N, C-alpha and C positions, 0 to 999 in steps of 0.2 A: 954218925948218919943219925939222926931222929926219925923214930919209927912208930907211926899212929896207927892203932888198928880199932876194927868196930868189934867188941867182945862179948861175951854174952852180959857183961853188967852195962855196956853200951846197950844193948837192946832194951834191959830192963828200963835204962832211962827214958828210953824214946816210949816204953809206954805207958811212962809216968804222964811226960811229957804231952803225949796225947789223951790221956786220961784228963788231966789238965786241962788242956786247952777244952775240950767236951766239957766240963765243968762251969767254964769262963763263957762261954759265949756259943749262943741257940742261933735257930730264925731271930732275927733282929725285932721281928711283929710279935706282940706276945699273945696276942689271939692263934696265930699260927703254931706257937709254942707252946701252948694251952690243948690245940686239939690235935695235937701229932697226931697221925694214922687214921684221922677218922672221915677222908676223903676230902671231895672237893670243896674252896675255899666262898665263904659267899659275901667275900668285900676284898674291897681293892686296895694297894699299896699306892703311895704318891708317886711312885718311877712307872705305875700302870697309867697314870695320865699324857704320858711322850711313849706309847708304846702302838705298834700294831695292835687293833682290836685283834685279831683273830690269834695274836701272840698270847695277850691277856688270855685270851677263852683257854686256851690249853695251860696255860698256867694253872689259873682256877681247876679245872678239870684235874689234874695233877696234884693242886694245892697242899696239904697237910703231911701226904708221901713222900713228898720230896725230900732226899734221905741228904743229913749237914754231915760230909767228912769231917776228919779232925783239920784237912790241909784246907777246907775252905770256910771252917769256922776262923783257923788263922789268919786265913786269907782278909774276913771281914773285920777281924779283931786289927790287926795290919791297919789297915784302912782307917778306923776309927781314931788308932793314936796317931796318924798321921792329920785327920779332919781335927783333931785335939789342940795340934802343935800348933793350926792356923789361928783358931781361933786365941791360943796363949797370947800370940806373938801378937795380934789384935788389941787384946786386953795390956799388955805393955808398952803397945804406943799410946794408949790412951784411950781405946775408946770402951765402951761402956759397952759388954754384950750379958745379953740376961738369957738363963737356962742353960742346959747341957747340950753338949755335943750328943743327936742322936733321941732327944726328949720325945717321949711318943703321945700322942695326940690322935685324936679321929674328927670327924665331919659327916654330915649327912647331907646328900645332892639331888634334888628333884627336878629330874628332866622333863620336859615335857614332850614328849613325841607325839608322832602322828593318831597311836592308841591309846593314848591318854598317860597320866605323868607319871613317870619310875622312878624309887629313891635308891640310893644306895648307898652305902659308907666305904668309909676312904680313910684308911690309918694311916698316918704321916710323922715323918719323926723330923725335930727341928733341929737345924743344928746353933740357933743363935738367933736372937734379935739385935738389931744394931742400935744403940742409942735412941731405942725407941720408935725410931723411924722406919727401919725398911730391914727387910729378913736375910738370913746369910746362910748359904748354901757350900757345906765343904767335899772337896772332890779330891782322892788322889788316882794319877792315873798313869798307867804305864806310856813307854817311851814312843810304842806306834801312836795313842791318841794322840800324847801330847806335841808330837811332830805334824801328824796330818789333819789334824782338829784342831785344836787350841791353839797352836804357833799361829794359824792361818786364820783364828779368830771365828771357828768355826763349833757352835755348840749343839752337840747329840741331842735329837729330840726329846731323847727320853729324861736327859736333865733339863731342859726347858720347861718339860710339860710337867714335870717334876717340881718345881720354882712357879708354876702357875701354881697349882694344887695346894700350894703351900700360901702362896697369896691369898687364894680363897678359902684356907683355914681361919687365917690370922686378919682378915681384911684388909691388906697392906695393897700398895698400887707395883711396890718396887722391893725387887729381889738382887742378892749381888751373889754370883757365883763363883768361889776362892778356887782355882786348881794347884795341887803341888804335884809335882813328879814323884814316882813312888821312890824312883834309884838315887834322883843326886840330890831330892827335897827343895829343887827352886820351886818359887813359889813365883805367879802370874798375877798382875795387877786385877783384881776380883772383874767380872764380867758386869755388866750393869742391866737388868732383865724388868723391863716391867708388863705389868699387868695386860692380858691379851687378851679381851672379849671374845671376839670374835672364834678364836683358837679353843678356849674355853669351851664355848659353846659347841662346835664343831667334836672334842672329846668327851665332852658330858652325852650327845647321842651315844657316839660310839658305846661307850661304858652302860649308857643304859640298854642297847640291842646286847650287850656279853651278858648283861644282869636277866635278860628277858630270855636268852639263850640258855642260862642255868639253869633255869627253870622248867625249861619247857624241853631240853635235849635238842634242841635246834647248835648246828654245826654253821656255824655265820662263812658264808663267800668272800674270798680273799679279798684284799680292798683292792680296787679299779688303779690304785698308785703303784701297785705291787707288779709290773710288767715284764720283770725279769729275775728268776729264781737267781741271779746272781749279782741282785741288788745285796749291798752289802750286812743290810737287817735280815735279809729272808739268808744270804749263801751262811749266817755267823745261827742260823736260829735254832734251838732246840730240836724245832715239830717242823723243820724244811720239806723232810719228804712225807711226814702226812697231809700235810698242805700241798706240795708240787705233787705228789702222786708218783 
């Protein structure tokens, strides 16, 4: 009979694995890495363009104090490997993909609010540009999102807004979202997303409001669209207790 045990040497190996993961992967945003532990962040990430603005405010207030556990680092790194496999497949299929997965850049945006212009910075991580004509964002998702969102042709707003931010940065009108199942490695035909001027204007005003709130200490009211705390975004939000009381 074969017997396998977790020994003292096993635990030492586990310690080395955790240390290795910590050295290989930190927060994807370089500004957040450099300012670890220094308090609120004063910039946005590409995915913030698709989030609830009150969630973004709480995220920024927690900011650089966020703890990245070895498990979370490993999860992020695994996701990047899945994303790189999509890019590799496209290149092998003859597509010219420029850039590298997660390539970081930034842009400033000025929103003309009723109280005057508000400028803020967004950090983006572009996965690639296809044939010099359109952008590419790659995602690896769990089974629930795969079956209940993407197989039904539904794109989570976080991803939709993120692609809009990338189009702003790269001045492009089309972005493709390629999705891979984390467990089966199946890849869906990429979703084509067009630049949405009205959506971008709406989100820019919300991010401007968050920028002002961070400077003044104001706590924003919950969006009018959030009528039920059982709403999926609210239900899984890290700040639902603070928001709903």
